[in-house]
N, C-alpha and C positions, 0 to 999 in steps of 0.2 A: 538468548536469542538463537541458539542452536543452529539450525539449517541456514538461517539468514546470515549469520556470521560466516559460515562455510561458503556461502555464495558470494561473499564480498560486499554485502549490502552496507552502505554507509549512510547514517542519518545526518542530513544537513541541518534539519530542524525547521522551525518556523521562519519563513522569509516573507517578502512582499508578495511572492507568487502563491504562497500557501505552505503547507508542511511538505518538505522535500526530502526524498530519499534517492540515492544514486547507487546503481548496481552494474558492474561490468558483466557482459555476457560471455560465458565460458562454454566449452564443449559439453559439460555436464548438464547444461540448461536447455539443450536442443532436443527437438523431437526427431523422429527418424528421417524426415525430409531436410534436416540441416538448418531449420529455423527455430527461433525461440519457442519453447513449449508454452501453450496458452495457460496451462496451470501455473507456471512460474509467474506470468504476468498477473494472473488473478491473485496469487499469494502475495506478491509484492504490493498490489493495490490494497488488499485487505489489511496488510500489516501497516502500510503508511497511514491509512485512515484510522486504524486502531491506535497507533502511536499518537496521532493528532488528537483523537478523542480523549485519550488518557491525560493529555496536557490540560484539558479543560475541566477535570474533575479532581476531587480530593481522594487520592489513592489510599489514604488511611481508612476510608469508610466505603469506597466504591471501586468498582472495576468496570472496564468496558469490554463487552462481549459481542462479537459479530452475530447478527441474526440472518441477514440476507445479503448476498452478493450477486450482482450481475456484471458481466464483463464482456465487452464487445471488441473483438480483434479486427483492426482495420488494415494493418500493413505488416509484413514480415520484419523480423529483426535477426541479424546475423551475428555469429561469434566475432568478438573483437570490438563490437559496439558497446556503448554504455546506455543503460536505461535511466532516464530521469522520471521519477514518479512524483506527482504533485497532488496532494489531497486538500480539498477545501470544503467547508461545511455548507450544506444546503439548508439544514435546520438543526439547531441544537436545543431540543426541548428538555423537559424535566428528566424523563427516563429514556427517551429515544433521540438518537442523533442520526442524521443522514448526511453522508459525505460523497462528493463527486471526486473521482480520481482520474486524472489524465496522465498518460505515459507517453514519453517522447523518446525518439532515437536521438542521442546527442550528436551523432555524426552529421545529421542534416536538419535536426530540429523538428522532424515530422512527427505528428501525432499518430501513434500506432495502436493505442488502446484507450478505451473509455470505460470506466467502471463506476458502479454506485454501491456503497456499503451502508446498510442500516445497522446501527449499533445500539445495544441495550445497555443502559447504565445500571448496573446491578449493585445493590448494597451488599457489602460483605460482612460476615459475622465478626464481632469483636474477638480479638485474641486475648487469651488469659496469660 
């Protein structure tokens, strides 16, 4: 998990809301104006949807690879808050999945980001 572990991301997993990830906002995640960097929001959205997509496939024969990500930032998030990222499938086809990801500030429950990730389900070569 590399950088995600360093950021403090915690996988809650599949819940009634969808696939949930929570991440505390630290100084290292801020852009120069002192609010959460949009790239961090996008990265967390893509990772939550990718983790969710992987739960729906046989990982011995396939992997999930992000193809396209759109991310719309609606509100600022400040250091000390926690991000709740929730991924839900829009479509889970044979080789393509589309996921809607919503991110909330845990301090007030406000929706601050909406993203969509298209995932390609790729067959992996058998290992000898």
